[in-house]
TORVEXLO-172080 format. One line per 8 residues: number of its first residue (from 1); for each residue x, z, y of C-alpha. Coordinates in steps of 0.1 Angstrom, whole numbers, plus 5000, padded with zeros to 4 digits. Example, Ala and Ser with C-alpha at 12.3 -4.5 7.8 and 13.67 -1.06 7.14 Angstrom:
residues 2
1	5123:5078:4955 | 5137:5071:4989;
end
This chain:
residues 899
1	4793:5075:4870 | 4783:5048:4844 | 4805:5025:4824 | 4797:4994:4845 | 4832:4990:4857 | 4845:4988:4821 | 4817:4963:4812 | 4827:4942:4842;
9	4864:4940:4833 | 4857:4931:4796 | 4833:4905:4809 | 4860:4890:4831 | 4883:4888:4801 | 4858:4870:4780 | 4850:4846:4808 | 4887:4838:4811;
17	4887:4830:4774 | 4859:4806:4779 | 4880:4787:4803 | 4907:4783:4777 | 4909:4748:4764 | 4918:4760:4729 | 4884:4779:4727 | 4865:4751:4743;
25	4876:4728:4714 | 4863:4752:4687 | 4825:4754:4689 | 4821:4785:4666 | 4846:4806:4686 | 4831:4794:4719 | 4796:4803:4708 | 4806:4838:4697;
33	4823:4845:4730 | 4792:4833:4748 | 4770:4856:4727 | 4793:4886:4735 | 4793:4876:4772 | 4755:4875:4770 | 4754:4910:4755 | 4776:4924:4783;
41	4754:4908:4810 | 4725:4926:4795 | 4743:4959:4799 | 4751:4951:4835 | 4715:4943:4843 | 4704:4974:4825 | 4727:4995:4845 | 4716:4979:4878;
49	4680:4984:4869 | 4683:5020:4859 | 4702:5029:4891 | 4667:5025:4907 | 4650:5046:4881 | 4663:5081:4881 | 4648:5092:4848 | 4662:5062:4830;
57	4695:5066:4848 | 4698:5102:4835 | 4692:5090:4799 | 4717:5061:4803 | 4744:5083:4819 | 4741:5110:4793 | 4774:5119:4777 | 4765:5106:4743;
65	4751:5072:4755 | 4780:5066:4778 | 4807:5077:4753 | 4792:5054:4726 | 4792:5024:4749 | 4827:5031:4762 | 4841:5034:4727 | 4826:5001:4718;
73	4839:4984:4750 | 4874:4998:4746 | 4875:4989:4710 | 4866:4953:4718 | 4891:4952:4746 | 4918:4965:4723 | 4910:4939:4697 | 4912:4909:4722;
81	4945:4920:4737 | 4961:4929:4703 | 4948:4897:4687 | 4963:4876:4715 | 4996:4895:4715 | 5000:4892:4677 | 4996:4855:4680 | 5024:4854:4706;
89	5047:4875:4683 | 5039:4851:4654 | 5048:4823:4677 | 5081:4839:4685 | 5090:4842:4649 | 5081:4806:4643 | 5102:4795:4673 | 5071:4781:4691;
97	5064:4807:4717 | 5048:4786:4744 | 5027:4766:4721 | 5014:4797:4703 | 5007:4815:4735 | 4983:4787:4745 | 4967:4781:4710 | 4961:4814:4692;
105	4928:4800:4676 | 4942:4770:4658 | 4943:4788:4624 | 4910:4790:4605 | 4919:4825:4594 | 4923:4836:4631 | 4889:4821:4639 | 4872:4840:4611;
113	4888:4873:4622 | 4879:4868:4658 | 4843:4859:4652 | 4838:4888:4628 | 4850:4913:4654 | 4827:4898:4681 | 4797:4901:4657 | 4805:4937:4649;
121	4806:4945:4686 | 4772:4930:4692 | 4758:4949:4662 | 4773:4982:4673 | 4759:4979:4708 | 4724:4966:4700 | 4711:5001:4695 | 4722:5011:4730;
129	4700:4983:4745 | 4664:4995:4744 | 4636:4971:4753 | 4661:4944:4760 | 4635:4917:4758 | 4625:4921:4794 | 4661:4918:4806 | 4673:4886:4822;
137	4701:4870:4804 | 4717:4856:4835 | 4748:4872:4850 | 4742:4899:4876 | 4747:4885:4911 | 4771:4904:4934 | 4772:4903:4972 | 4797:4879:4987;
145	4830:4892:5002 | 4838:4876:5036 | 4871:4857:5034 | 4900:4857:5058 | 4912:4825:5075 | 4943:4810:5060 | 4956:4809:5095 | 4952:4846:5101;
153	4962:4869:5072 | 4946:4903:5075 | 4923:4888:5102 | 4893:4911:5094 | 4911:4944:5099 | 4941:4936:5122 | 4921:4947:5152 | 4920:4983:5138;
161	4957:4986:5143 | 4956:5002:5177 | 4922:5018:5174 | 4936:5053:5180 | 4905:5066:5198 | 4881:5059:5169 | 4896:5087:5149 | 4886:5113:5174;
169	4852:5101:5186 | 4829:5131:5184 | 4859:5155:5178 | 4873:5155:5214 | 4863:5191:5222 | 4878:5204:5189 | 4910:5184:5195 | 4914:5200:5229;
177	4909:5234:5214 | 4937:5228:5189 | 4959:5214:5217 | 4955:5246:5236 | 4964:5267:5206 | 4995:5246:5198 | 5008:5247:5234 | 5001:5284:5236;
185	5020:5289:5203 | 5049:5268:5216 | 5054:5293:5244 | 5048:5324:5223 | 5083:5337:5221 | 5106:5346:5192 | 5081:5346:5164 | 5067:5313:5150;
193	5030:5308:5157 | 5007:5301:5128 | 4973:5283:5133 | 4948:5280:5105 | 4924:5251:5108 | 4894:5258:5085 | 4866:5235:5075 | 4847:5222:5046;
201	4856:5189:5029 | 4848:5159:5052 | 4845:5181:5083 | 4874:5164:5101 | 4900:5191:5101 | 4928:5168:5090 | 4917:5141:5115 | 4917:5167:5143;
209	4951:5180:5133 | 4966:5145:5128 | 4954:5135:5163 | 4970:5165:5179 | 5002:5160:5158 | 5005:5124:5170 | 4999:5130:5207 | 5028:5123:5230;
217	5022:5153:5252 | 5024:5175:5222 | 5055:5159:5207 | 5074:5163:5240 | 5073:5201:5235 | 5091:5200:5201 | 5125:5188:5190 | 5114:5183:5154;
225	5081:5176:5136 | 5071:5173:5100 | 5038:5169:5081 | 5035:5179:5044 | 5006:5179:5020 | 5002:5206:4994 | 4987:5197:4959 | 4969:5222:4937;
233	4998:5224:4913 | 5024:5225:4941 | 5061:5232:4935 | 5076:5251:4964 | 5109:5232:4962 | 5092:5198:4963 | 5072:5207:4994 | 5103:5220:5011;
241	5123:5189:5002 | 5094:5168:5016 | 5096:5188:5048 | 5134:5186:5051 | 5134:5148:5044 | 5114:5143:5076 | 5139:5163:5096 | 5172:5151:5081;
249	5173:5123:5055 | 5209:5130:5047 | 5203:5166:5036 | 5172:5155:5016 | 5192:5131:4994 | 5215:5158:4982 | 5209:5174:4948 | 5200:5209:4961;
257	5185:5239:4943 | 5155:5256:4958 | 5175:5285:4974 | 5199:5261:4991 | 5170:5239:5003 | 5155:5271:5019 | 5187:5280:5036 | 5193:5245:5049;
265	5157:5242:5062 | 5159:5276:5079 | 5191:5267:5096 | 5177:5232:5107 | 5145:5246:5121 | 5165:5272:5141 | 5182:5246:5161 | 5152:5238:5183;
273	5114:5242:5187 | 5095:5228:5158 | 5060:5217:5148 | 5051:5218:5111 | 5018:5208:5096 | 5009:5220:5061 | 4978:5201:5050 | 4952:5212:5024;
281	4965:5246:5014 | 4943:5262:4987 | 4959:5296:4981 | 4974:5322:5003 | 5002:5326:4978 | 5016:5293:4990 | 5021:5307:5025 | 5037:5338:5011;
289	5061:5316:4992 | 5073:5296:5022 | 5069:5318:5053 | 5105:5330:5052 | 5117:5295:5057 | 5105:5295:5093 | 5130:5312:5116 | 5124:5336:5144;
297	5144:5323:5174 | 5143:5319:5211 | 5132:5283:5206 | 5100:5294:5187 | 5079:5271:5166 | 5043:5263:5155 | 5030:5260:5120 | 4995:5245:5115;
305	4978:5250:5082 | 4946:5232:5072 | 4924:5246:5045 | 4888:5245:5032 | 4889:5282:5022 | 4884:5311:5047 | 4904:5335:5025 | 4935:5313:5029;
313	4937:5319:5066 | 4970:5335:5076 | 4961:5370:5088 | 4986:5373:5116 | 4979:5339:5131 | 4952:5321:5151 | 4922:5305:5135 | 4903:5273:5145;
321	4870:5270:5126 | 4860:5233:5125 | 4823:5231:5134 | 4799:5203:5124 | 4793:5177:5151 | 4762:5180:5172 | 4737:5152:5174 | 4753:5135:5204;
329	4788:5136:5189 | 4775:5124:5156 | 4756:5095:5171 | 4787:5084:5192 | 4808:5084:5160 | 4783:5064:5140 | 4779:5038:5167 | 4817:5034:5169;
337	4819:5028:5132 | 4790:5003:5133 | 4805:4985:5163 | 4771:4985:5178 | 4755:4998:5210 | 4723:5019:5212 | 4706:4990:5231 | 4714:4967:5202;
345	4696:4991:5178 | 4666:4993:5202 | 4664:4955:5203 | 4664:4953:5165 | 4639:4982:5161 | 4664:5002:5140 | 4667:5031:5165 | 4638:5047:5146;
353	4663:5056:5118 | 4684:5077:5142 | 4670:5111:5134 | 4670:5105:5096 | 4706:5093:5096 | 4718:5123:5116 | 4699:5147:5093 | 4715:5131:5062;
361	4750:5133:5076 | 4748:5170:5086 | 4774:5166:5113 | 4802:5158:5089 | 4825:5131:5103 | 4834:5117:5068 | 4796:5113:5060 | 4791:5095:5093;
369	4821:5072:5087 | 4809:5064:5052 | 4773:5058:5065 | 4788:5035:5091 | 4806:5016:5063 | 4774:5013:5043 | 4752:5001:5071 | 4778:4977:5085;
377	4777:4958:5052 | 4739:4953:5057 | 4719:4929:5079 | 4703:4944:5109 | 4668:4945:5094 | 4643:4973:5086 | 4643:4966:5049 | 4681:4966:5045;
385	4686:4998:5065 | 4657:5016:5049 | 4670:5009:5014 | 4701:5028:5023 | 4688:5056:5045 | 4659:5066:5024 | 4681:5072:4994 | 4706:5096:5009;
393	4702:5133:5019 | 4738:5146:5018 | 4774:5135:5019 | 4775:5134:4981 | 4745:5109:4981 | 4762:5088:5007 | 4795:5087:4987 | 4776:5078:4955;
401	4757:5050:4972 | 4789:5037:4989 | 4803:5032:4954 | 4772:5018:4938 | 4768:4993:4967 | 4803:4979:4961 | 4804:4945:4945 | 4815:4948:4908;
409	4849:4931:4915 | 4858:4959:4940 | 4850:4989:4918 | 4881:4988:4895 | 4903:4982:4926 | 4887:5012:4943 | 4888:5035:4913 | 4925:5026:4907;
417	4934:5042:4940 | 4925:5076:4925 | 4954:5070:4901 | 4977:5079:4929 | 4982:5115:4939 | 4959:5128:4966 | 4971:5122:5002 | 5000:5101:4990;
425	5005:5070:5011 | 5003:5039:4989 | 5023:5009:5000 | 5000:4978:5003 | 5027:4957:4986 | 5027:4979:4956 | 4989:4982:4954 | 4982:4945:4956;
433	5008:4937:4929 | 4994:4964:4906 | 4958:4952:4910 | 4969:4917:4900 | 4990:4929:4871 | 4961:4951:4858 | 4939:4920:4856 | 4914:4933:4882;
441	4917:4901:4902 | 4911:4866:4888 | 4909:4833:4906 | 4898:4799:4894 | 4927:4776:4886 | 4913:4747:4906 | 4915:4762:4941 | 4943:4768:4965;
449	4937:4805:4965 | 4958:4828:4942 | 4951:4863:4929 | 4971:4879:4957 | 4950:4862:4984 | 4918:4875:4967 | 4933:4910:4963 | 4940:4911:5000;
457	4904:4901:5007 | 4892:4929:4984 | 4914:4953:5003 | 4900:4942:5036 | 4865:4947:5023 | 4872:4982:5012 | 4886:4991:5046 | 4856:4975:5064;
465	4833:4996:5042 | 4852:5027:5054 | 4857:5039:5018 | 4895:5038:5020 | 4917:5043:5050 | 4949:5026:5063 | 4974:5052:5072 | 5002:5032:5087;
473	5001:4998:5104 | 5028:4974:5113 | 5028:4963:5149 | 5018:4928:5140 | 4984:4940:5128 | 4991:4941:5090 | 4985:4973:5070 | 5016:4990:5056;
481	5002:5020:5036 | 4968:5033:5026 | 4950:5061:5007 | 4917:5075:4997 | 4903:5102:5020 | 4909:5136:5003 | 4873:5143:4997 | 4867:5108:4983;
489	4898:5112:4960 | 4885:5145:4946 | 4852:5130:4936 | 4862:5096:4922 | 4895:5105:4906 | 4876:5130:4884 | 4848:5104:4876 | 4874:5077:4867;
497	4890:5102:4842 | 4855:5109:4828 | 4850:5073:4817 | 4886:5069:4804 | 4896:5045:4832 | 4928:5065:4835 | 4943:5099:4827 | 4964:5121:4850;
505	4991:5144:4836 | 4999:5174:4858 | 4995:5212:4859 | 4959:5209:4870 | 4949:5181:4846 | 4973:5181:4816 | 4967:5149:4796 | 4953:5159:4762;
513	4937:5143:4732 | 4905:5126:4744 | 4874:5112:4728 | 4883:5080:4745 | 4916:5061:4742 | 4942:5065:4769 | 4943:5032:4789 | 4963:5042:4819;
521	4985:5072:4823 | 4998:5087:4856 | 5025:5114:4854 | 5027:5139:4882 | 5049:5166:4866 | 5074:5173:4838 | 5049:5189:4814 | 5054:5174:4779;
529	5027:5152:4765 | 5041:5146:4730 | 5006:5150:4713 | 4991:5123:4734 | 4982:5090:4717 | 4996:5062:4738 | 4993:5034:4712 | 4967:5016:4733;
537	4982:5023:4767 | 4979:4995:4793 | 4997:5012:4822 | 5023:5039:4827 | 5030:5050:4863 | 5052:5079:4871 | 5049:5099:4904 | 5073:5125:4891;
545	5099:5111:4914 | 5133:5120:4927 | 5131:5151:4949 | 5164:5159:4964 | 5185:5144:4936 | 5168:5161:4907 | 5159:5138:4878 | 5125:5137:4863;
553	5124:5142:4825 | 5090:5130:4815 | 5097:5093:4820 | 5126:5094:4797 | 5104:5111:4771 | 5078:5083:4775 | 5105:5056:4773 | 5119:5071:4742;
561	5084:5072:4727 | 5077:5036:4732 | 5109:5023:4716 | 5093:5026:4681 | 5057:5019:4691 | 5052:4983:4681 | 5015:4985:4690 | 5024:4991:4726;
569	5026:4954:4730 | 4994:4957:4751 | 5013:4976:4779 | 5009:4956:4812 | 5024:4979:4838 | 5055:5001:4837 | 5060:5015:4872 | 5089:5040:4877;
577	5094:5036:4914 | 5116:5064:4927 | 5121:5080:4893 | 5158:5090:4890 | 5178:5068:4866 | 5152:5061:4838 | 5166:5048:4805 | 5147:5016:4796;
585	5141:5009:4759 | 5164:4985:4741 | 5153:4959:4732 | 5122:4954:4753 | 5104:4931:4729 | 5079:4958:4722 | 5067:4954:4758 | 5060:4917:4754;
593	5028:4918:4774 | 5044:4935:4804 | 5032:4921:4838 | 5047:4946:4862 | 5081:4963:4860 | 5087:4986:4890 | 5122:5001:4893 | 5125:5003:4931;
601	5147:5032:4943 | 5155:5044:4908 | 5194:5043:4912 | 5197:5024:4878 | 5227:5001:4874 | 5216:4978:4846 | 5188:4970:4822 | 5186:4954:4788;
609	5194:4917:4783 | 5161:4915:4765 | 5142:4915:4798 | 5145:4878:4795 | 5120:4880:4766 | 5092:4893:4788 | 5073:4860:4789 | 5044:4873:4808;
617	5063:4892:4835 | 5049:4886:4870 | 5066:4912:4892 | 5101:4927:4890 | 5111:4951:4917 | 5147:4964:4916 | 5151:4968:4953 | 5173:4998:4963;
625	5189:5000:4929 | 5225:4993:4917 | 5215:4963:4896 | 5238:4934:4905 | 5230:4908:4879 | 5203:4893:4857 | 5206:4876:4823 | 5204:4838:4825;
633	5174:4839:4802 | 5155:4858:4829 | 5153:4827:4852 | 5135:4808:4825 | 5105:4830:4825 | 5074:4810:4835 | 5051:4835:4850 | 5072:4852:4876;
641	5054:4857:4909 | 5073:4884:4928 | 5111:4892:4927 | 5124:4920:4948 | 5162:4921:4942 | 5191:4941:4956 | 5216:4915:4966 | 5220:4899:4932;
649	5245:4872:4936 | 5243:4837:4920 | 5275:4816:4921 | 5254:4786:4909 | 5218:4776:4909 | 5221:4758:4875 | 5203:4787:4857 | 5173:4784:4881;
657	5146:4763:4867 | 5122:4748:4892 | 5097:4741:4864 | 5098:4778:4853 | 5097:4793:4888 | 5068:4772:4901 | 5045:4803:4904 | 5071:4823:4924;
665	5056:4837:4957 | 5082:4863:4967 | 5119:4860:4964 | 5138:4887:4982 | 5173:4900:4980 | 5190:4870:4964 | 5225:4860:4975 | 5238:4825:4968;
673	5275:4815:4966 | 5294:4787:4983 | 5296:4766:4952 | 5258:4765:4951 | 5254:4754:4987 | 5247:4718:4980 | 5219:4725:4955 | 5200:4751:4976;
681	5177:4725:4992 | 5171:4707:4959 | 5162:4738:4941 | 5146:4763:4965 | 5129:4736:4986 | 5108:4728:4955 | 5094:4763:4951 | 5064:4754:4971;
689	5044:4785:4962 | 5068:4807:4981 | 5052:4829:5007 | 5081:4854:5013 | 5118:4844:5011 | 5147:4867:5020 | 5181:4850:5012 | 5218:4854:5020;
697	5237:4821:5020 | 5275:4821:5017 | 5287:4790:5033 | 5320:4774:5045 | 5308:4764:5079 | 5270:4765:5084 | 5237:4769:5065 | 5213:4741:5068;
705	5178:4754:5062 | 5156:4723:5070 | 5145:4724:5034 | 5123:4755:5043 | 5099:4731:5061 | 5087:4720:5027 | 5075:4755:5020 | 5042:4752:5038;
713	5028:4785:5025 | 5057:4806:5037 | 5047:4835:5059 | 5080:4855:5059 | 5115:4840:5061 | 5147:4859:5064 | 5180:4840:5062 | 5215:4852:5066;
721	5244:4828:5068 | 5278:4843:5062 | 5313:4841:5047 | 5340:4866:5040 | 5355:4863:5074 | 5322:4867:5093 | 5288:4852:5099 | 5284:4814:5101;
729	5259:4790:5117 | 5222:4786:5108 | 5211:4750:5114 | 5174:4739:5116 | 5155:4712:5133 | 5121:4728:5138 | 5096:4752:5124 | 5068:4739:5145;
737	5048:4724:5115 | 5048:4758:5096 | 5015:4772:5106 | 5016:4801:5082 | 5051:4813:5092 | 5045:4845:5112 | 5077:4865:5104 | 5111:4850:5111;
745	5145:4869:5108 | 5177:4849:5113 | 5212:4864:5109 | 5240:4840:5120 | 5251:4819:5150 | 5227:4794:5164 | 5244:4760:5173 | 5220:4754:5202;
753	5199:4774:5226 | 5164:4784:5216 | 5135:4761:5223 | 5099:4774:5220 | 5088:4739:5208 | 5110:4744:5176 | 5096:4778:5167 | 5066:4785:5145;
761	5034:4782:5166 | 5018:4814:5151 | 5049:4836:5151 | 5042:4873:5153 | 5076:4888:5145 | 5110:4875:5155 | 5143:4892:5148 | 5177:4876:5157;
769	5210:4891:5148 | 5246:4878:5154 | 5231:4846:5169 | 5256:4848:5199 | 5233:4832:5224 | 5248:4826:5258 | 5216:4818:5277 | 5189:4844:5284;
777	5163:4839:5257 | 5135:4858:5275 | 5121:4828:5294 | 5116:4809:5261 | 5105:4837:5239 | 5082:4851:5266 | 5060:4820:5262 | 5052:4827:5225;
785	5015:4837:5228 | 5011:4856:5195 | 5045:4874:5194 | 5040:4911:5186 | 5075:4922:5176 | 5109:4911:5190 | 5142:4924:5178 | 5174:4912:5195;
793	5200:4929:5175 | 5238:4931:5169 | 5255:4905:5192 | 5224:4882:5193 | 5229:4878:5231 | 5262:4876:5249 | 5249:4874:5285 | 5248:4901:5312;
801	5212:4899:5323 | 5177:4896:5308 | 5147:4887:5329 | 5111:4890:5318 | 5089:4870:5342 | 5054:4879:5352 | 5030:4870:5324 | 5057:4869:5298;
809	5051:4884:5263 | 5014:4890:5267 | 5010:4903:5231 | 5044:4920:5225 | 5040:4955:5211 | 5076:4963:5201 | 5109:4953:5217 | 5143:4963:5202;
817	5176:4957:5219 | 5205:4967:5197 | 5243:4964:5203 | 5241:4939:5231 | 5276:4947:5245 | 5275:4926:5276 | 5240:4934:5288 | 5241:4953:5321;
825	5207:4945:5336 | 5172:4943:5322 | 5146:4930:5347 | 5109:4933:5339 | 5087:4918:5366 | 5052:4931:5373 | 5027:4916:5348 | 5053:4912:5320;
833	5051:4931:5287 | 5017:4944:5295 | 5009:4955:5259 | 5043:4970:5251 | 5040:5002:5230 | 5075:5008:5217 | 5109:5001:5233 | 5142:5009:5216;
841	5176:5004:5232 | 5205:5011:5209 | 5242:5010:5216 | 5239:4988:5248 | 5268:5006:5265 | 5270:4983:5296 | 5233:4989:5305 | 5233:5014:5333;
849	5196:5016:5343 | 5163:5014:5323 | 5136:5010:5348 | 5114:4987:5328 | 5093:5013:5310 | 5080:5029:5342 | 5055:5000:5348 | 5043:4997:5312;
857	5009:5015:5311 | 5006:5010:5273 | 5041:5022:5264 | 5040:5052:5240 | 5076:5055:5228 | 5110:5049:5244 | 5139:5054:5219 | 5174:5056:5234;
865	5201:5055:5206 | 5238:5059:5213 | 5232:5054:5250 | 5254:5070:5278 | 5241:5104:5289 | 5237:5093:5325 | 5212:5067:5313 | 5192:5091:5292;
873	5192:5117:5320 | 5180:5091:5345 | 5151:5080:5322 | 5141:5116:5316 | 5140:5123:5353 | 5117:5094:5359 | 5095:5102:5329 | 5089:5138:5341;
881	5057:5124:5358 | 5049:5099:5330 | 5029:5121:5306 | 5021:5094:5280 | 5056:5082:5271 | 5077:5100:5244 | 5114:5098:5251 | 5135:5100:5219;
889	5173:5105:5222 | 5189:5095:5189 | 5224:5091:5174 | 5232:5063:5149 | 5262:5055:5128 | 5266:5018:5119 | 5266:5009:5082 | 5268:4976:5063;
897	5235:4958:5061 | 5213:4963:5030 | 5197:4933:5013;
end
């Protein structure tokens, strides 16, 4: 892998400087920035050109050439960041922070220093540009990325949400073979059955196993299921805690030692028939270390192990060798990924490439998927396809070309995903915010689009190119979590480390002194790293997280280390999500450049008052912590974009500055007191950049939320109206003008009955709680054409009957009915709820019959929670002939709502 991604990022930084008014006014500085930009463009063109010339590419990608270039690039990057931060610090000392942030070049001395460093960079790198006279000085053009409509967020990929079958195209026979082995094991008797699924990287073994694991007809045979991934430097306790957390969350949250975890897990699995998948096992020692956990009982159980190594196969169990796809299966999978038919290829004369494509992919599903992603980004022309197909002969070639074909703006975003541990599900929320905080995404200031919009477009493009995968979807068609395929992660995480893009610190790859500076550091384990030079660190992300109540020590070590590191002012990202009670440095002025502070699920109860000094902070996430207040100075920060709070209460809105918060896009978990009621509309109604708002309003009588109609960019709104004695009214005229509002959640009484004409026209998700409606809402809500998710919770409806007319809810995928005490009859007429996939009925004690699910051909899951036994028995008796519906019987204990 070459250094092109580092060149691109530095080029973006210089181009941002050129847009700075302060530089535009100083010709000598502007000229020097332009000269450096020109030099970087020459390197980009050289790299593009030599990709096509293998001999030159070998010379360019030699260790010495690449290392020399990377050192120069990183040195230049360090200088720019340090220079700008020093000017900010000087501005603070002179009590002129904002002015100095914007004008670091006003001093003649600063101009001289800056120009000198730029000239030195050009001088150092000239020797690496051979025969540069023939190179074009223009910027290297990238292919365009299709944009999403503002009216349909995630529009390019939302259709993949229910594309279940695409994951098994070509693998059907092998899926059936595994189904047979699992069902046979389930009836085996007292001893648990062990099945080893063996195949090379990219062969589809995990896809086959995942498909079987998710099948309804399989899950109906087991009372408990869990899926765990095993890393190369696994800790047995962590794997067992991961397993037990999927079976009983309450046990998993307790601070248990390994022996007690083993005992609890053994006892838990002995209560019923279980299915456990252990993915990506690399040593037989792992099985020997955990096999005693699985009990021998009359219920029996099945353990499925996936591995690339034949010598890891469990001797006493069954083995399923995953074979390559034959030509027919391979072609079917490729056409599925291309979204083309064979006739379309005949018509475009591209069918001639069939034999060559199949030969290159060698029957490996991952190779076929990647090839589909490559070709789907090309026009249906002979020249475009031949340029791809004639350059690949193996999965490694396809993977390398998939990367090189990415537009430059996507490469840092893609490589960054290798920063996360293999097979870990990455929340899309977290990934998008990190991309922006890292500076990978930049937008022009004159458009309506912001960096987060562009980042979502980047994500969609990576998904469409099949180089990353969405793991979990929300039922409204938006992606929830993602990851790199394991084989892709193995290749590119290593290559990203080679160019110094990031370092990973764990048992397999202990971070050590490098010939390149450490830019980004990911911590996977508690191994000390005291000898590591972190003075130029941009990002610190810890995945050494809370496992069953045991604190991680390495983050405390890092935080202690940065207290006295004044040159760590370049740090942009500090992400400690799920790390147990980290101790933040006091004061935080050393982290002046911080953009992202992630403290979600850390159990901390406070942080330094000096957080109000972080003038560049964009994202603060303290959701699921014990933090209950923020210093007044925090609300004066001018670059805040995303705030995820945990019920922080404001008695007054006086400290909120509309001028300071004018970039705020997400405001979640804020509680506003009665005394501030009158100023809510005046303050929050002016935060017109808001896209996501979750708010609790303490009121005397009712909460008037008409001011939300001024927030035209809002796509998610959650409002609770309450007081000490109970919930109060929510009053609004209409949401009909809010085209972007797709997710609405209201907690509080409604003063009038629902009217579809007052609801958002593009609503996808609606949740109502404590609304106390007297009239059946189904006739109104059933007419919402785009509604995917409907939750009628906790006393939202006080009537006895609900009636879904024929044709109602044409796009509804999820229906939740919770704590509707008076509901005794649910009528679903033929032709209603035709796309329903999940139905949950919780604590509706008066409901005696649940016949609705029997007609729903798309229904996959029916969850009955705290329902009378006669209801659950009746449903199970009907479902005996309905193979495709999974019935879950659950118990739930009410608890106070979390914000």
